C-alpha positions in Angstrom: 0.2 0.4 -0.2 1.3 3.5 -0.7 0.1 6.1 1.5 0.3 9.8 -0.2 -0.5 13.0 1.6 -1.8 15.1 -1.5 -3.7 14.1 -4.6 -0.7 16.2 -6.0 1.8 13.5 -5.3 -0.1 10.9 -7.4 -0.3 10.1 -11.1 -2.5 6.8 -12.5 -4.4 6.2 -16.1 -7.6 4.0 -14.7 -8.2 3.2 -10.6 -11.6 2.5 -8.2 -12.1 5.2 -6.5 -14.0 6.2 -3.2 -14.3 8.9 -1.1 -15.2 10.3 2.5 -13.3 10.8 6.3 -13.8 7.2 6.9 -12.3 7.8 10.5 -12.2 4.6 12.2 -13.1 2.1 9.0 -16.1 0.6 11.2 -17.9 -2.4 9.4 -20.0 0.2 7.6 -17.2 1.4 5.8 -15.5 -2.2 5.7 -18.5 -2.8 3.3 -17.6 -0.7 1.2 -13.9 -0.7 0.8 -14.5 -4.7 0.1 -16.1 -3.9 -2.6 -14.1 -1.0 -3.7 -10.7 -3.6 -3.8 -12.7 -6.4 -5.1 -14.3 -4.3 -8.4 -10.6 -3.6 -8.7 -8.6 -6.3 -8.1 -11.2 -8.5 -10.9 -10.1 -6.0 -13.9 -6.4 -5.3 -12.6 -6.6 -1.8 -11.7 -5.3 0.1 -8.2 -8.1 0.4 -6.1 -7.8 3.9 -4.1 -9.8 6.1 -1.0 -9.4 9.7 -0.7 -9.4 10.8 2.9 -8.7 13.4 4.6 -7.0 15.5 7.4 -7.9 17.3 9.4 -11.8 16.4 9.6 -14.0 18.6 7.6 -16.4 19.2 10.5 -13.1 21.0 12.3 -12.6 23.1 9.3 -16.5 24.1 8.6 -16.0 24.6 13.3 -18.7 22.4 14.4 -16.5 21.5 17.9 -13.4 20.0 18.1 -13.3 15.8 16.9 -11.4 13.8 18.5 -10.7 10.9 16.0 -11.4 7.4 16.0 -8.2 7.1 13.9 -4.8 8.8 12.9 -5.0 9.4 9.3 -1.9 6.9 9.7 -3.7 4.2 11.9 -6.2 4.9 8.7 -3.9 4.4 6.2 -2.3 1.3 7.7 -6.3 -0.5 8.3 -7.0 0.4 5.1 -3.4 -1.4 3.2 -4.6 -4.2 5.4 -8.0 -4.5 3.6 -6.6 -5.2 0.5 -6.4 -1.0 -1.1 -3.4 -0.3 -3.1 -3.3 3.6 -2.3 -4.3 6.1 0.4 -4.5 9.3 -0.1 -4.8 12.0 2.8 -5.6 15.3 1.1 -5.4 18.2 3.4 -8.5 19.6 3.5 -9.5 23.6 4.6 -11.6 26.0 2.8 -10.4 26.5 -0.6 -10.9 22.4 -0.8 -14.3 22.8 0.9 -15.1 25.3 -2.3 -14.5 23.0 -5.0 -17.4 22.1 -6.8 -18.3 18.1 -7.4 -17.3 19.2 -10.7 -13.7 20.6 -10.5 -12.8 17.9 -7.8 -13.5 14.8 -10.0 -12.0 16.9 -12.4 -8.6 16.3 -10.6 -10.2 12.7 -10.0 -9.9 12.3 -13.3 -6.8 14.2 -14.6 -4.2 12.9 -11.9 -6.3 8.5 -11.1 -7.5 8.2 -14.3 -10.6 7.1 -12.0 -13.1 3.8 -14.1 -15.0 4.2 -11.1 -16.3 5.4 -8.4 -17.7 3.9 -5.4 -19.8 5.9 -2.5 -21.6 5.1 0.7 -25.2 5.7 0.5 -25.3 9.3 2.2 -21.7 10.0 0.6 -22.0 13.8 -0.7 -19.2 16.1 -2.4 -17.9 19.7 -3.2 -18.6 22.7 -3.2 -22.4 22.8 -0.2 -22.1 19.3 -0.5 -23.8 19.1 -3.8 -22.1 16.6 -5.0 -25.1 13.6 -4.4 -25.3 10.3 -5.9 -27.4 11.6 -8.9 -25.1 14.6 -9.3 -22.0 12.8 -9.7 -23.1 9.8 -12.4 -24.2 13.5 -14.0 -21.2 14.4 -13.7 -19.1 10.2 -14.7 -20.9 10.0 -18.0 -19.0 13.9 -19.2 -15.7 12.8 -17.7 -15.9 9.2 -18.4 -16.2 7.4 -15.0 -19.5 5.8 -14.0 -20.7 5.4 -10.0 -21.7 2.1 -7.7 -23.5 2.8 -4.4 -23.0 0.6 -1.3 -25.8 0.1 1.2 -25.6 1.5 4.9 -25.0 -1.6 6.8 -27.1 -1.9 9.9 -28.5 -3.7 12.5 -30.4 -3.3 15.6 -29.0 -0.3 17.4 -29.0 1.4 13.8 -27.4 2.7 10.8 -23.3 1.9 11.8 -21.4 5.1 12.1 -18.1 6.4 13.6 -20.3 9.3 15.6 -21.8 6.8 17.1 -19.0 5.0 17.8 -17.4 8.2 18.7 -19.8 8.2 22.0 -20.2 4.4 22.7 -16.0 5.1 23.7 -16.9 8.3 25.4 -19.0 7.0 28.4 -16.3 3.7 27.7 -18.9 1.3 26.3 -15.5 0.0 24.1 -17.3 -3.9 24.3 -20.1 -2.5 22.3 -17.2 -0.3 20.1 -15.3 -2.9 19.3 -18.5 -4.5 17.9 -19.2 -1.3 16.5 -15.7 -1.4 14.4 -15.7 -5.2 13.6 -12.4 -5.0 16.2 -11.3 -3.7 20.1 -10.4 0.1 20.2 -6.8 1.3 19.9 -5.0 3.1 21.5 -0.8 3.4 21.0 2.4 5.6 21.8 5.3 5.3 23.4 6.4 4.5 27.2 6.7 7.5 29.1 8.1 7.6 33.0 5.5 8.9 35.3 5.7 8.8 39.4 6.8 5.4 39.1 4.0 4.6 42.3 3.1 1.5 40.7 6.5 -0.6 42.0 6.2 0.9 45.3 3.1 -1.1 45.5 3.8 -4.1 43.4 2.0 -2.4 40.2 4.4 -1.6 38.2 2.8 0.2 35.0 3.5 1.3 32.0 3.0 5.1 30.8 1.3 5.6 27.3 2.2 8.9 26.1 -0.8 8.9 23.3 -2.0 11.7 21.1 -4.3 14.2 22.4 -6.1 14.1 18.9 -7.5 10.4 19.5 -10.7 9.8 21.4 -10.5 7.8 24.8 -12.3 5.6 26.6 -13.7 7.4 29.8 -12.0 7.2 33.0 -12.1 4.0 34.4 -10.3 0.7 34.9 -10.1 -1.7 32.0 -9.4 -5.6 30.3 -6.4 -4.4 27.4 -4.6 -6.6 25.2 -1.1 -5.0 25.1 1.4 -5.4 22.5 4.7 -4.6 22.6 7.5 -5.1 20.2 5.0 -7.8 18.7 3.5 -9.8 21.1 0.8 -9.6 23.3 0.0 -9.7 26.7 -3.1 -9.4 28.7 -3.2 -5.7 30.8 -5.2 -4.3 33.0 -5.2 -0.6 32.6 -6.1 2.6 34.1 -7.2 6.1 32.5 -7.8 8.7 34.7 -6.7 11.3 37.4 -5.4 8.8 40.4 -7.5 10.6 43.1 -5.9 8.7 45.9 -2.7 10.2 44.5 -3.6 13.2 42.9 -7.4 14.9 43.5 -6.2 17.7 41.8 -4.9 16.4 38.0 -7.1 17.1 35.5 -4.9 15.6 32.8 -6.0 12.0 32.3 -3.0 9.3 32.2 -3.0 5.4 30.7 -1.1 3.5 32.7 -0.8 -0.6 31.9 0.1 -3.2 34.4 0.7 -5.5 32.0 0.1 -9.4 33.3 3.2 -11.4 33.7 6.2 -8.9 32.3 8.4 -7.6 33.7 10.9 -5.8 31.2 11.7 -3.0 30.9 10.0 -0.7 28.1 10.3 3.0 28.3 10.7 4.6 25.1 9.1 1.2 23.0 5.1 1.7 21.4 3.0 0.0 23.2 -0.7 -0.5 21.2 -3.9 -0.7 23.7 -7.0 -3.1 22.6 -9.2 -2.1 24.7 -12.1 -5.6 25.2 -14.0 -4.2 28.4 -14.9 -1.6 31.3 -14.5 -2.5 34.8 -15.3 -0.1 37.3 -15.4 3.5 37.1 -12.3 5.1 38.7 -12.4 5.7 42.6 -11.1 7.4 45.4 -9.8 4.6 48.0 -8.8 5.6 52.0 -5.6 3.7 52.1 -3.1 1.9 50.1 -3.7 -1.3 51.6 -7.5 -1.3 50.0 -6.1 0.2 47.0 -3.7 -2.6 46.6 -6.6 -5.4 46.7 -8.8 -4.0 44.4 -6.2 -3.7 41.9 -5.4 -7.2 43.3 -9.9 -8.1 42.2 -9.2 -5.9 38.8 -6.2 -7.9 37.0 -7.9 -11.2 38.2 -10.9 -10.1 36.5 -8.6 -9.0 33.4 -7.4 -12.7 33.3 -11.1 -13.9 33.2 -12.0 -11.4 30.7 -9.3 -12.8 28.5 -9.6 -16.0 29.1 -6.0 -15.7 30.9 -6.2 -17.1 34.2 
């Protein structure tokens, strides 16, 4: 998979293309991507995904958007699904003001777009004018065809990035994983913290996560932790450590890796959130805290099936 940061960097003679933010690359997105890759590869042309950074909602002033996937994560997921080229195009007011016809002309010139695969609610161009009907009309002149993929729904309704963000915000990582089709991840380097965990027998890895990503609600979680290509069970605390630092405002992400002894400072650690165990609590004594941590670890082992 090739990942470009602008359409201006790419030149293809022919391709199948889809366009969208695809934040999270959830099960609904996956349905579109599967149709794109299977169709493109059946006729021997590249499958191309065009996505945007920053999120358009941020440019339009609709509030701060914390992402499910950073651009590199998104490209990696798309590549794993068989996409040949990912273009993360910079999004700004100038891009927002390009007409659907102008945008499709660019795709024709840069990518040789032969077939455009759209989600059921996809729109392109200024004032969202480029719906499926309009893009089909433009295609008659430019020489591409349009295919619309139906929405993926289940008992909870249409699967959307917005709904998944809400679930993660309240800590319902199990339901978020069901809609994503995989556990929600956080990744980052392991950095030095207060080193308090080791003094009570539970040394933790303090993960420096991107503030652009959404993080689960404060609490204790059962997770899988990946480091150096290996996978370990982990009990993870997201919060401010109210027993010791109740005045703290910035959330820490601290992982206690089960049956693990190595020093992994400055190594990248990825956490996959499987289940929420409980709220973060303040304890009256260190002994009470330690007893609760033991309970959390045993619950984590049971959930992950590693007891």
